[in-house]
N, CA, C and O atoms as a Maestro MAE file, in Angstrom:
{
 s_m_m2io_version
 :::
 2.0.0
}

f_m_ct {
 s_m_title
 :::
 protein
 m_atom[320] {
  # First column is atom index #
  i_m_mmod_type
  r_m_x_coord
  r_m_y_coord
  r_m_z_coord
  i_m_residue_number
  s_m_chain_name
  s_m_pdb_residue_name
  s_m_pdb_atom_name
  i_m_atomic_number
  :::
  1 25 -8.476 -4.812 -5.919 1 A "MET " " N  " 7
  2 3 -9.498 -3.747 -4.981 1 A "MET " " CA " 6
  3 2 -8.468 -3.779 -4.060 1 A "MET " " C  " 6
  4 15 -7.629 -4.679 -4.014 1 A "MET " " O  " 8
  5 25 -8.527 -2.378 -2.985 2 A "SER " " N  " 7
  6 3 -7.331 -2.054 -2.154 2 A "SER " " CA " 6
  7 2 -8.370 -2.505 -1.002 2 A "SER " " C  " 6
  8 15 -9.586 -2.669 -1.102 2 A "SER " " O  " 8
  9 25 -7.541 -2.655 0.105 3 A "ASP " " N  " 7
  10 3 -8.178 -2.691 1.695 3 A "ASP " " CA " 6
  11 2 -7.905 -1.487 2.265 3 A "ASP " " C  " 6
  12 15 -7.844 -1.412 3.492 3 A "ASP " " O  " 8
  13 25 -7.711 -0.429 1.501 4 A "ARG " " N  " 7
  14 3 -7.398 0.946 2.472 4 A "ARG " " CA " 6
  15 2 -8.315 1.493 3.235 4 A "ARG " " C  " 6
  16 15 -9.356 1.939 2.753 4 A "ARG " " O  " 8
  17 25 -8.012 1.530 4.668 5 A "PRO " " N  " 7
  18 3 -9.069 1.633 5.512 5 A "PRO " " CA " 6
  19 2 -9.245 3.358 5.585 5 A "PRO " " C  " 6
  20 15 -8.391 4.211 5.341 5 A "PRO " " O  " 8
  21 25 -10.342 3.496 5.913 6 A "PRO " " N  " 7
  22 3 -10.910 4.959 6.064 6 A "PRO " " CA " 6
  23 2 -10.168 6.222 6.529 6 A "PRO " " C  " 6
  24 15 -9.808 6.220 7.706 6 A "PRO " " O  " 8
  25 25 -9.887 7.295 5.785 7 A "ILE " " N  " 7
  26 3 -9.106 8.472 6.678 7 A "ILE " " CA " 6
  27 2 -9.911 8.960 8.144 7 A "ILE " " C  " 6
  28 15 -10.941 9.624 8.251 7 A "ILE " " O  " 8
  29 25 -9.149 8.446 9.081 8 A "PRO " " N  " 7
  30 3 -9.786 9.020 10.612 8 A "PRO " " CA " 6
  31 2 -10.348 10.148 10.504 8 A "PRO " " C  " 6
  32 15 -9.872 11.105 9.893 8 A "PRO " " O  " 8
  33 25 -11.711 10.121 11.258 9 A "ALA " " N  " 7
  34 3 -12.611 11.224 11.196 9 A "ALA " " CA " 6
  35 2 -11.910 12.679 11.484 9 A "ALA " " C  " 6
  36 15 -12.040 13.707 10.820 9 A "ALA " " O  " 8
  37 25 -10.987 12.429 12.884 10 A "GLU " " N  " 7
  38 3 -10.152 13.977 13.298 10 A "GLU " " CA " 6
  39 2 -9.218 14.267 12.241 10 A "GLU " " C  " 6
  40 15 -9.209 15.426 11.824 10 A "GLU " " O  " 8
  41 25 -8.501 13.503 11.777 11 A "ILE " " N  " 7
  42 3 -7.324 14.041 10.510 11 A "ILE " " CA " 6
  43 2 -8.395 14.380 9.470 11 A "ILE " " C  " 6
  44 15 -8.363 15.607 9.377 11 A "ILE " " O  " 8
  45 25 -9.248 13.937 8.713 12 A "ARG " " N  " 7
  46 3 -10.078 14.205 7.464 12 A "ARG " " CA " 6
  47 2 -10.629 15.584 7.878 12 A "ARG " " C  " 6
  48 15 -10.732 16.484 7.045 12 A "ARG " " O  " 8
  49 25 -11.063 15.782 9.462 13 A "ARG " " N  " 7
  50 3 -11.859 17.284 9.892 13 A "ARG " " CA " 6
  51 2 -10.694 18.399 9.958 13 A "ARG " " C  " 6
  52 15 -10.953 19.580 9.726 13 A "ARG " " O  " 8
  53 25 -9.587 18.022 10.239 14 A "ARG " " N  " 7
  54 3 -8.134 18.840 10.461 14 A "ARG " " CA " 6
  55 2 -7.707 19.346 8.996 14 A "ARG " " C  " 6
  56 15 -7.514 20.518 8.674 14 A "ARG " " O  " 8
  57 25 -7.603 18.215 8.183 15 A "VAL " " N  " 7
  58 3 -7.307 18.569 6.552 15 A "VAL " " CA " 6
  59 2 -8.726 19.560 5.922 15 A "VAL " " C  " 6
  60 15 -8.412 20.578 5.305 15 A "VAL " " O  " 8
  61 25 -9.845 19.332 6.044 16 A "LEU " " N  " 7
  62 3 -10.805 20.289 5.711 16 A "LEU " " CA " 6
  63 2 -10.931 21.370 6.499 16 A "LEU " " C  " 6
  64 15 -11.459 22.293 5.878 16 A "LEU " " O  " 8
  65 25 -10.635 21.667 7.730 17 A "VAL " " N  " 7
  66 3 -10.709 22.771 8.469 17 A "VAL " " CA " 6
  67 2 -9.443 23.682 7.831 17 A "VAL " " C  " 6
  68 15 -9.768 24.824 7.503 17 A "VAL " " O  " 8
  69 25 -8.318 23.380 7.662 18 A "GLU " " N  " 7
  70 3 -7.091 23.649 7.061 18 A "GLU " " CA " 6
  71 2 -7.516 24.440 5.799 18 A "GLU " " C  " 6
  72 15 -6.970 25.537 5.680 18 A "GLU " " O  " 8
  73 25 -8.371 24.086 4.864 19 A "ALA " " N  " 7
  74 3 -8.595 24.298 3.760 19 A "ALA " " CA " 6
  75 2 -9.471 25.285 3.590 19 A "ALA " " C  " 6
  76 15 -9.376 26.101 2.673 19 A "ALA " " O  " 8
  77 25 -10.665 25.285 4.723 20 A "GLY " " N  " 7
  78 3 -11.686 26.184 4.956 20 A "GLY " " CA " 6
  79 2 -12.731 25.564 4.084 20 A "GLY " " C  " 6
  80 15 -13.442 26.318 3.420 20 A "GLY " " O  " 8
  81 25 -12.882 24.417 4.022 21 A "HIS " " N  " 7
  82 3 -13.761 23.362 3.467 21 A "HIS " " CA " 6
  83 2 -14.156 23.828 2.115 21 A "HIS " " C  " 6
  84 15 -15.304 23.973 1.696 21 A "HIS " " O  " 8
  85 25 -12.826 24.083 1.374 22 A "ARG " " N  " 7
  86 3 -12.592 24.393 0.168 22 A "ARG " " CA " 6
  87 2 -11.340 23.813 -0.621 22 A "ARG " " C  " 6
  88 15 -10.387 23.480 0.084 22 A "ARG " " O  " 8
  89 25 -11.236 23.670 -1.821 23 A "CYS " " N  " 7
  90 3 -10.223 23.028 -2.645 23 A "CYS " " CA " 6
  91 2 -8.933 24.263 -2.067 23 A "CYS " " C  " 6
  92 15 -9.029 25.480 -1.913 23 A "CYS " " O  " 8
  93 25 -7.841 23.382 -1.869 24 A "ALA " " N  " 7
  94 3 -6.877 24.150 -1.233 24 A "ALA " " CA " 6
  95 2 -5.827 24.925 -2.459 24 A "ALA " " C  " 6
  96 15 -4.848 25.631 -2.222 24 A "ALA " " O  " 8
  97 25 -6.248 24.633 -3.485 25 A "ILE " " N  " 7
  98 3 -5.506 25.597 -4.797 25 A "ILE " " CA " 6
  99 2 -6.375 26.965 -4.656 25 A "ILE " " C  " 6
  100 15 -7.593 27.144 -4.656 25 A "ILE " " O  " 8
  101 25 -5.191 27.932 -4.527 26 A "PRO " " N  " 7
  102 3 -6.182 29.411 -4.370 26 A "PRO " " CA " 6
  103 2 -6.714 29.541 -5.567 26 A "PRO " " C  " 6
  104 15 -7.882 29.847 -5.324 26 A "PRO " " O  " 8
  105 25 -6.572 29.494 -6.791 27 A "THR " " N  " 7
  106 3 -6.992 30.011 -7.736 27 A "THR " " CA " 6
  107 2 -8.921 29.286 -7.983 27 A "THR " " C  " 6
  108 15 -9.982 29.731 -8.421 27 A "THR " " O  " 8
  109 25 -8.413 27.963 -7.377 28 A "CYS " " N  " 7
  110 3 -9.658 27.379 -7.831 28 A "CYS " " CA " 6
  111 2 -10.869 27.358 -6.687 28 A "CYS " " C  " 6
  112 15 -11.933 27.727 -7.183 28 A "CYS " " O  " 8
  113 25 -10.955 27.044 -5.400 29 A "ARG " " N  " 7
  114 3 -11.614 27.152 -4.126 29 A "ARG " " CA " 6
  115 2 -12.822 26.503 -4.392 29 A "ARG " " C  " 6
  116 15 -13.826 26.992 -3.875 29 A "ARG " " O  " 8
  117 25 -12.921 25.672 -4.971 30 A "TYR " " N  " 7
  118 3 -14.337 24.946 -5.383 30 A "TYR " " CA " 6
  119 2 -14.618 24.030 -3.794 30 A "TYR " " C  " 6
  120 15 -13.789 23.466 -3.080 30 A "TYR " " O  " 8
  121 25 -16.299 24.187 -3.607 31 A "ILE " " N  " 7
  122 3 -16.066 23.542 -2.157 31 A "ILE " " CA " 6
  123 2 -16.719 22.096 -2.121 31 A "ILE " " C  " 6
  124 15 -17.315 21.667 -1.133 31 A "ILE " " O  " 8
  125 25 -16.573 21.508 -3.107 32 A "ASP " " N  " 7
  126 3 -16.798 19.909 -3.327 32 A "ASP " " CA " 6
  127 2 -15.554 19.483 -3.344 32 A "ASP " " C  " 6
  128 15 -14.927 19.494 -4.403 32 A "ASP " " O  " 8
  129 25 -14.914 18.978 -2.016 33 A "VAL " " N  " 7
  130 3 -13.718 18.404 -1.699 33 A "VAL " " CA " 6
  131 2 -13.304 16.867 -1.683 33 A "VAL " " C  " 6
  132 15 -13.947 16.140 -0.926 33 A "VAL " " O  " 8
  133 25 -12.589 16.474 -2.224 34 A "ASP " " N  " 7
  134 3 -12.004 15.254 -1.798 34 A "ASP " " CA " 6
  135 2 -10.736 15.173 -0.879 34 A "ASP " " C  " 6
  136 15 -10.037 16.182 -0.965 34 A "ASP " " O  " 8
  137 25 -10.282 14.224 -0.032 35 A "VAL " " N  " 7
  138 3 -8.924 14.553 0.691 35 A "VAL " " CA " 6
  139 2 -8.018 13.459 -0.072 35 A "VAL " " C  " 6
  140 15 -8.225 12.248 -0.145 35 A "VAL " " O  " 8
  141 25 -6.900 14.252 -0.654 36 A "HIS " " N  " 7
  142 3 -5.765 13.291 -1.524 36 A "HIS " " CA " 6
  143 2 -4.381 13.190 -0.851 36 A "HIS " " C  " 6
  144 15 -3.846 14.024 -0.120 36 A "HIS " " O  " 8
  145 25 -4.056 12.350 -1.133 37 A "HIS " " N  " 7
  146 3 -2.675 11.771 -0.459 37 A "HIS " " CA " 6
  147 2 -1.804 12.716 -1.338 37 A "HIS " " C  " 6
  148 15 -1.992 12.653 -2.553 37 A "HIS " " O  " 8
  149 25 -0.837 13.618 -0.841 38 A "ILE " " N  " 7
  150 3 0.193 14.335 -1.292 38 A "ILE " " CA " 6
  151 2 1.646 13.289 -2.027 38 A "ILE " " C  " 6
  152 15 2.370 13.592 -2.975 38 A "ILE " " O  " 8
  153 25 1.672 12.074 -1.196 39 A "ILE " " N  " 7
  154 3 2.483 10.926 -1.523 39 A "ILE " " CA " 6
  155 2 1.540 9.732 -1.615 39 A "ILE " " C  " 6
  156 15 1.027 9.218 -0.621 39 A "ILE " " O  " 8
  157 25 1.319 9.272 -3.016 40 A "PRO " " N  " 7
  158 3 0.158 8.385 -3.003 40 A "PRO " " CA " 6
  159 2 -0.129 7.285 -1.636 40 A "PRO " " C  " 6
  160 15 0.557 7.177 -0.619 40 A "PRO " " O  " 8
  161 25 -1.069 6.724 -1.919 41 A "TRP " " N  " 7
  162 3 -1.713 5.990 -0.793 41 A "TRP " " CA " 6
  163 2 -0.862 4.545 -1.136 41 A "TRP " " C  " 6
  164 15 -0.440 3.875 -0.193 41 A "TRP " " O  " 8
  165 25 -0.657 4.146 -2.427 42 A "GLU " " N  " 7
  166 3 -0.031 3.058 -2.912 42 A "GLU " " CA " 6
  167 2 1.318 3.450 -2.382 42 A "GLU " " C  " 6
  168 15 1.560 2.341 -1.907 42 A "GLU " " O  " 8
  169 25 2.335 4.117 -2.103 43 A "THR " " N  " 7
  170 3 3.420 4.306 -1.775 43 A "THR " " CA " 6
  171 2 3.621 4.500 -0.330 43 A "THR " " C  " 6
  172 15 4.617 4.082 0.261 43 A "THR " " O  " 8
  173 25 2.664 5.136 0.223 44 A "CYS " " N  " 7
  174 3 3.149 5.173 1.849 44 A "CYS " " CA " 6
  175 2 2.152 4.317 3.014 44 A "CYS " " C  " 6
  176 15 2.456 4.057 4.179 44 A "CYS " " O  " 8
  177 25 1.007 4.014 2.366 45 A "LYS " " N  " 7
  178 3 -0.096 3.147 2.749 45 A "LYS " " CA " 6
  179 2 -0.385 3.468 4.589 45 A "LYS " " C  " 6
  180 15 -0.384 2.744 5.585 45 A "LYS " " O  " 8
  181 25 -0.574 4.691 4.384 46 A "ILE " " N  " 7
  182 3 -0.730 5.774 5.916 46 A "ILE " " CA " 6
  183 2 -1.614 7.083 5.586 46 A "ILE " " C  " 6
  184 15 -1.413 7.993 4.780 46 A "ILE " " O  " 8
  185 25 -2.641 6.856 6.477 47 A "HIS " " N  " 7
  186 3 -3.207 8.544 6.310 47 A "HIS " " CA " 6
  187 2 -2.678 9.259 7.608 47 A "HIS " " C  " 6
  188 15 -3.032 9.066 8.771 47 A "HIS " " O  " 8
  189 25 -1.577 10.288 7.025 48 A "GLU " " N  " 7
  190 3 -1.060 11.279 7.792 48 A "GLU " " CA " 6
  191 2 -1.312 12.662 7.495 48 A "GLU " " C  " 6
  192 15 -0.842 13.191 6.488 48 A "GLU " " O  " 8
  193 25 -2.048 13.285 8.343 49 A "TYR " " N  " 7
  194 3 -1.991 14.946 8.277 49 A "TYR " " CA " 6
  195 2 -1.358 15.600 7.224 49 A "TYR " " C  " 6
  196 15 -1.894 16.151 6.263 49 A "TYR " " O  " 8
  197 25 -0.032 15.484 7.516 50 A "ASP " " N  " 7
  198 3 1.003 16.274 6.552 50 A "ASP " " CA " 6
  199 2 0.938 15.842 5.410 50 A "ASP " " C  " 6
  200 15 1.382 16.579 4.529 50 A "ASP " " O  " 8
  201 25 0.444 14.690 5.072 51 A "ASN " " N  " 7
  202 3 0.678 14.069 3.799 51 A "ASN " " CA " 6
  203 2 -0.821 14.211 2.862 51 A "ASN " " C  " 6
  204 15 -0.946 13.742 1.730 51 A "ASN " " O  " 8
  205 25 -1.739 14.852 3.498 52 A "LEU " " N  " 7
  206 3 -3.161 14.845 3.188 52 A "LEU " " CA " 6
  207 2 -3.520 16.499 2.772 52 A "LEU " " C  " 6
  208 15 -2.991 17.480 3.295 52 A "LEU " " O  " 8
  209 25 -4.486 16.515 1.772 53 A "ILE " " N  " 7
  210 3 -4.715 17.987 1.138 53 A "ILE " " CA " 6
  211 2 -6.232 17.995 0.459 53 A "ILE " " C  " 6
  212 15 -6.553 17.140 -0.366 53 A "ILE " " O  " 8
  213 25 -7.064 18.970 0.860 54 A "ALA " " N  " 7
  214 3 -8.059 18.666 0.364 54 A "ALA " " CA " 6
  215 2 -8.338 19.145 -1.050 54 A "ALA " " C  " 6
  216 15 -8.097 20.351 -1.111 54 A "ALA " " O  " 8
  217 25 -8.746 18.665 -2.182 55 A "LEU " " N  " 7
  218 3 -8.764 18.890 -3.560 55 A "LEU " " CA " 6
  219 2 -10.125 18.942 -4.055 55 A "LEU " " C  " 6
  220 15 -10.759 18.035 -3.515 55 A "LEU " " O  " 8
  221 25 -10.749 19.523 -4.744 56 A "CYS " " N  " 7
  222 3 -12.043 19.523 -5.673 56 A "CYS " " CA " 6
  223 2 -11.647 18.293 -6.540 56 A "CYS " " C  " 6
  224 15 -10.475 18.006 -6.785 56 A "CYS " " O  " 8
  225 25 -12.829 17.524 -7.024 57 A "PRO " " N  " 7
  226 3 -12.472 16.514 -7.939 57 A "PRO " " CA " 6
  227 2 -11.692 16.536 -9.211 57 A "PRO " " C  " 6
  228 15 -11.140 15.581 -9.758 57 A "PRO " " O  " 8
  229 25 -11.741 17.942 -9.641 58 A "ASN " " N  " 7
  230 3 -11.091 18.425 -10.825 58 A "ASN " " CA " 6
  231 2 -9.567 18.528 -10.746 58 A "ASN " " C  " 6
  232 15 -8.753 18.085 -11.556 58 A "ASN " " O  " 8
  233 25 -9.289 19.347 -9.362 59 A "CYS " " N  " 7
  234 3 -7.568 19.297 -9.068 59 A "CYS " " CA " 6
  235 2 -7.132 18.000 -8.618 59 A "CYS " " C  " 6
  236 15 -6.029 17.519 -8.874 59 A "CYS " " O  " 8
  237 25 -8.368 17.254 -7.693 60 A "HIS " " N  " 7
  238 3 -7.537 15.762 -7.506 60 A "HIS " " CA " 6
  239 2 -7.243 14.945 -8.772 60 A "HIS " " C  " 6
  240 15 -6.316 14.138 -8.699 60 A "HIS " " O  " 8
  241 25 -7.932 15.062 -9.941 61 A "ARG " " N  " 7
  242 3 -7.668 14.285 -11.072 61 A "ARG " " CA " 6
  243 2 -5.997 14.811 -11.643 61 A "ARG " " C  " 6
  244 15 -5.064 14.112 -12.040 61 A "ARG " " O  " 8
  245 25 -6.112 16.468 -11.470 62 A "ARG " " N  " 7
  246 3 -4.950 16.942 -12.145 62 A "ARG " " CA " 6
  247 2 -3.853 16.706 -11.310 62 A "ARG " " C  " 6
  248 15 -2.874 16.268 -11.914 62 A "ARG " " O  " 8
  249 25 -3.729 16.848 -10.213 63 A "ALA " " N  " 7
  250 3 -2.693 15.775 -9.070 63 A "ALA " " CA " 6
  251 2 -2.196 14.735 -9.499 63 A "ALA " " C  " 6
  252 15 -0.986 14.512 -9.475 63 A "ALA " " O  " 8
  253 25 -3.269 13.771 -10.061 64 A "HIS " " N  " 7
  254 3 -2.790 12.352 -10.399 64 A "HIS " " CA " 6
  255 2 -2.361 12.185 -11.966 64 A "HIS " " C  " 6
  256 15 -2.056 11.178 -12.604 64 A "HIS " " O  " 8
  257 25 -2.431 13.222 -12.249 65 A "LYS " " N  " 7
  258 3 -1.785 13.267 -13.844 65 A "LYS " " CA " 6
  259 2 -0.438 13.656 -14.087 65 A "LYS " " C  " 6
  260 15 -0.238 14.854 -13.888 65 A "LYS " " O  " 8
  261 25 0.633 12.929 -14.493 66 A "LYS " " N  " 7
  262 3 2.192 13.353 -14.433 66 A "LYS " " CA " 6
  263 2 1.925 14.817 -14.773 66 A "LYS " " C  " 6
  264 15 1.036 15.177 -15.545 66 A "LYS " " O  " 8
  265 25 2.947 15.806 -13.997 67 A "GLY " " N  " 7
  266 3 3.335 17.020 -14.579 67 A "GLY " " CA " 6
  267 2 2.230 18.236 -14.183 67 A "GLY " " C  " 6
  268 15 2.587 19.409 -14.074 67 A "GLY " " O  " 8
  269 25 0.842 17.789 -13.984 68 A "GLU " " N  " 7
  270 3 -0.365 18.876 -14.158 68 A "GLU " " CA " 6
  271 2 -0.275 19.727 -12.669 68 A "GLU " " C  " 6
  272 15 -0.338 20.953 -12.761 68 A "GLU " " O  " 8
  273 25 -0.126 19.105 -11.252 69 A "ILE " " N  " 7
  274 3 0.211 19.862 -10.320 69 A "ILE " " CA " 6
  275 2 1.158 18.758 -9.727 69 A "ILE " " C  " 6
  276 15 0.900 17.571 -9.926 69 A "ILE " " O  " 8
  277 25 2.326 19.172 -8.952 70 A "ASP " " N  " 7
  278 3 3.242 18.558 -8.761 70 A "ASP " " CA " 6
  279 2 3.211 18.145 -7.159 70 A "ASP " " C  " 6
  280 15 2.443 18.736 -6.400 70 A "ASP " " O  " 8
  281 25 4.047 17.145 -6.709 71 A "ARG " " N  " 7
  282 3 4.170 17.243 -4.998 71 A "ARG " " CA " 6
  283 2 4.500 18.612 -4.653 71 A "ARG " " C  " 6
  284 15 3.806 19.282 -3.888 71 A "ARG " " O  " 8
  285 25 5.804 19.126 -5.346 72 A "LYS " " N  " 7
  286 3 5.950 20.361 -4.700 72 A "LYS " " CA " 6
  287 2 5.362 21.519 -4.474 72 A "LYS " " C  " 6
  288 15 5.468 22.355 -3.577 72 A "LYS " " O  " 8
  289 25 4.493 21.405 -5.775 73 A "SER " " N  " 7
  290 3 3.368 22.507 -5.372 73 A "SER " " CA " 6
  291 2 2.228 22.465 -4.203 73 A "SER " " C  " 6
  292 15 1.843 23.383 -3.479 73 A "SER " " O  " 8
  293 25 1.734 20.844 -4.266 74 A "LEU " " N  " 7
  294 3 0.800 20.879 -3.046 74 A "LEU " " CA " 6
  295 2 1.154 20.736 -2.072 74 A "LEU " " C  " 6
  296 15 0.371 20.948 -1.146 74 A "LEU " " O  " 8
  297 25 2.349 20.356 -1.826 75 A "ARG " " N  " 7
  298 3 2.940 20.762 -0.015 75 A "ARG " " CA " 6
  299 2 3.091 22.648 0.028 75 A "ARG " " C  " 6
  300 15 2.734 23.205 1.065 75 A "ARG " " O  " 8
  301 25 3.475 23.260 -0.810 76 A "LEU " " N  " 7
  302 3 3.314 24.748 -1.034 76 A "LEU " " CA " 6
  303 2 1.808 25.213 -0.641 76 A "LEU " " C  " 6
  304 15 1.410 25.907 0.294 76 A "LEU " " O  " 8
  305 25 0.952 24.411 -1.966 77 A "TYR " " N  " 7
  306 3 -0.708 25.032 -1.137 77 A "TYR " " CA " 6
  307 2 -0.685 24.675 0.045 77 A "TYR " " C  " 6
  308 15 -0.738 25.610 0.844 77 A "TYR " " O  " 8
  309 25 -0.625 23.667 0.470 78 A "LYS " " N  " 7
  310 3 -0.773 23.040 2.056 78 A "LYS " " CA " 6
  311 2 -0.235 24.041 2.986 78 A "LYS " " C  " 6
  312 15 -1.020 24.717 3.652 78 A "LYS " " O  " 8
  313 25 0.958 24.186 3.081 79 A "ALA " " N  " 7
  314 3 1.324 25.407 4.166 79 A "ALA " " CA " 6
  315 2 0.672 26.649 3.947 79 A "ALA " " C  " 6
  316 15 0.885 27.487 4.824 79 A "ALA " " O  " 8
  317 25 -0.004 26.961 3.088 80 A "ASN " " N  " 7
  318 3 -0.508 28.210 2.678 80 A "ASN " " CA " 6
  319 2 -1.995 28.108 3.713 80 A "ASN " " C  " 6
  320 15 -2.816 29.026 3.706 80 A "ASN " " O  " 8
  :::
 }
 m_bond[319] {
  # First column is bond index #
  i_m_from
  i_m_to
  i_m_order
  :::
  1 1 2 1
  2 2 3 1
  3 3 4 2
  4 3 5 1
  5 5 6 1
  6 6 7 1
  7 7 8 2
  8 7 9 1
  9 9 10 1
  10 10 11 1
  11 11 12 2
  12 11 13 1
  13 13 14 1
  14 14 15 1
  15 15 16 2
  16 15 17 1
  17 17 18 1
  18 18 19 1
  19 19 20 2
  20 19 21 1
  21 21 22 1
  22 22 23 1
  23 23 24 2
  24 23 25 1
  25 25 26 1
  26 26 27 1
  27 27 28 2
  28 27 29 1
  29 29 30 1
  30 30 31 1
  31 31 32 2
  32 31 33 1
  33 33 34 1
  34 34 35 1
  35 35 36 2
  36 35 37 1
  37 37 38 1
  38 38 39 1
  39 39 40 2
  40 39 41 1
  41 41 42 1
  42 42 43 1
  43 43 44 2
  44 43 45 1
  45 45 46 1
  46 46 47 1
  47 47 48 2
  48 47 49 1
  49 49 50 1
  50 50 51 1
  51 51 52 2
  52 51 53 1
  53 53 54 1
  54 54 55 1
  55 55 56 2
  56 55 57 1
  57 57 58 1
  58 58 59 1
  59 59 60 2
  60 59 61 1
  61 61 62 1
  62 62 63 1
  63 63 64 2
  64 63 65 1
  65 65 66 1
  66 66 67 1
  67 67 68 2
  68 67 69 1
  69 69 70 1
  70 70 71 1
  71 71 72 2
  72 71 73 1
  73 73 74 1
  74 74 75 1
  75 75 76 2
  76 75 77 1
  77 77 78 1
  78 78 79 1
  79 79 80 2
  80 79 81 1
  81 81 82 1
  82 82 83 1
  83 83 84 2
  84 83 85 1
  85 85 86 1
  86 86 87 1
  87 87 88 2
  88 87 89 1
  89 89 90 1
  90 90 91 1
  91 91 92 2
  92 91 93 1
  93 93 94 1
  94 94 95 1
  95 95 96 2
  96 95 97 1
  97 97 98 1
  98 98 99 1
  99 99 100 2
  100 99 101 1
  101 101 102 1
  102 102 103 1
  103 103 104 2
  104 103 105 1
  105 105 106 1
  106 106 107 1
  107 107 108 2
  108 107 109 1
  109 109 110 1
  110 110 111 1
  111 111 112 2
  112 111 113 1
  113 113 114 1
  114 114 115 1
  115 115 116 2
  116 115 117 1
  117 117 118 1
  118 118 119 1
  119 119 120 2
  120 119 121 1
  121 121 122 1
  122 122 123 1
  123 123 124 2
  124 123 125 1
  125 125 126 1
  126 126 127 1
  127 127 128 2
  128 127 129 1
  129 129 130 1
  130 130 131 1
  131 131 132 2
  132 131 133 1
  133 133 134 1
  134 134 135 1
  135 135 136 2
  136 135 137 1
  137 137 138 1
  138 138 139 1
  139 139 140 2
  140 139 141 1
  141 141 142 1
  142 142 143 1
  143 143 144 2
  144 143 145 1
  145 145 146 1
  146 146 147 1
  147 147 148 2
  148 147 149 1
  149 149 150 1
  150 150 151 1
  151 151 152 2
  152 151 153 1
  153 153 154 1
  154 154 155 1
  155 155 156 2
  156 155 157 1
  157 157 158 1
  158 158 159 1
  159 159 160 2
  160 159 161 1
  161 161 162 1
  162 162 163 1
  163 163 164 2
  164 163 165 1
  165 165 166 1
  166 166 167 1
  167 167 168 2
  168 167 169 1
  169 169 170 1
  170 170 171 1
  171 171 172 2
  172 171 173 1
  173 173 174 1
  174 174 175 1
  175 175 176 2
  176 175 177 1
  177 177 178 1
  178 178 179 1
  179 179 180 2
  180 179 181 1
  181 181 182 1
  182 182 183 1
  183 183 184 2
  184 183 185 1
  185 185 186 1
  186 186 187 1
  187 187 188 2
  188 187 189 1
  189 189 190 1
  190 190 191 1
  191 191 192 2
  192 191 193 1
  193 193 194 1
  194 194 195 1
  195 195 196 2
  196 195 197 1
  197 197 198 1
  198 198 199 1
  199 199 200 2
  200 199 201 1
  201 201 202 1
  202 202 203 1
  203 203 204 2
  204 203 205 1
  205 205 206 1
  206 206 207 1
  207 207 208 2
  208 207 209 1
  209 209 210 1
  210 210 211 1
  211 211 212 2
  212 211 213 1
  213 213 214 1
  214 214 215 1
  215 215 216 2
  216 215 217 1
  217 217 218 1
  218 218 219 1
  219 219 220 2
  220 219 221 1
  221 221 222 1
  222 222 223 1
  223 223 224 2
  224 223 225 1
  225 225 226 1
  226 226 227 1
  227 227 228 2
  228 227 229 1
  229 229 230 1
  230 230 231 1
  231 231 232 2
  232 231 233 1
  233 233 234 1
  234 234 235 1
  235 235 236 2
  236 235 237 1
  237 237 238 1
  238 238 239 1
  239 239 240 2
  240 239 241 1
  241 241 242 1
  242 242 243 1
  243 243 244 2
  244 243 245 1
  245 245 246 1
  246 246 247 1
  247 247 248 2
  248 247 249 1
  249 249 250 1
  250 250 251 1
  251 251 252 2
  252 251 253 1
  253 253 254 1
  254 254 255 1
  255 255 256 2
  256 255 257 1
  257 257 258 1
  258 258 259 1
  259 259 260 2
  260 259 261 1
  261 261 262 1
  262 262 263 1
  263 263 264 2
  264 263 265 1
  265 265 266 1
  266 266 267 1
  267 267 268 2
  268 267 269 1
  269 269 270 1
  270 270 271 1
  271 271 272 2
  272 271 273 1
  273 273 274 1
  274 274 275 1
  275 275 276 2
  276 275 277 1
  277 277 278 1
  278 278 279 1
  279 279 280 2
  280 279 281 1
  281 281 282 1
  282 282 283 1
  283 283 284 2
  284 283 285 1
  285 285 286 1
  286 286 287 1
  287 287 288 2
  288 287 289 1
  289 289 290 1
  290 290 291 1
  291 291 292 2
  292 291 293 1
  293 293 294 1
  294 294 295 1
  295 295 296 2
  296 295 297 1
  297 297 298 1
  298 298 299 1
  299 299 300 2
  300 299 301 1
  301 301 302 1
  302 302 303 1
  303 303 304 2
  304 303 305 1
  305 305 306 1
  306 306 307 1
  307 307 308 2
  308 307 309 1
  309 309 310 1
  310 310 311 1
  311 311 312 2
  312 311 313 1
  313 313 314 1
  314 314 315 1
  315 315 316 2
  316 315 317 1
  317 317 318 1
  318 318 319 1
  319 319 320 2
  :::
 }
}
């Protein structure tokens, strides 16, 4: 079990507002969302706005699977 602290409310709010409180994948736009670390938490150990994106549970799972939604794509979705 990890000792990961919660994402600070202000950062979480900014990520959700950025995505319009929907999945950031334009073809999805599902409204039930998680906040995903583009560079995995296990690697970075920090909650930074630029490394976080709003994803629905399905796209979140796909982002964790190798090759389904890669980090470069996530960065492009976040920029939009």
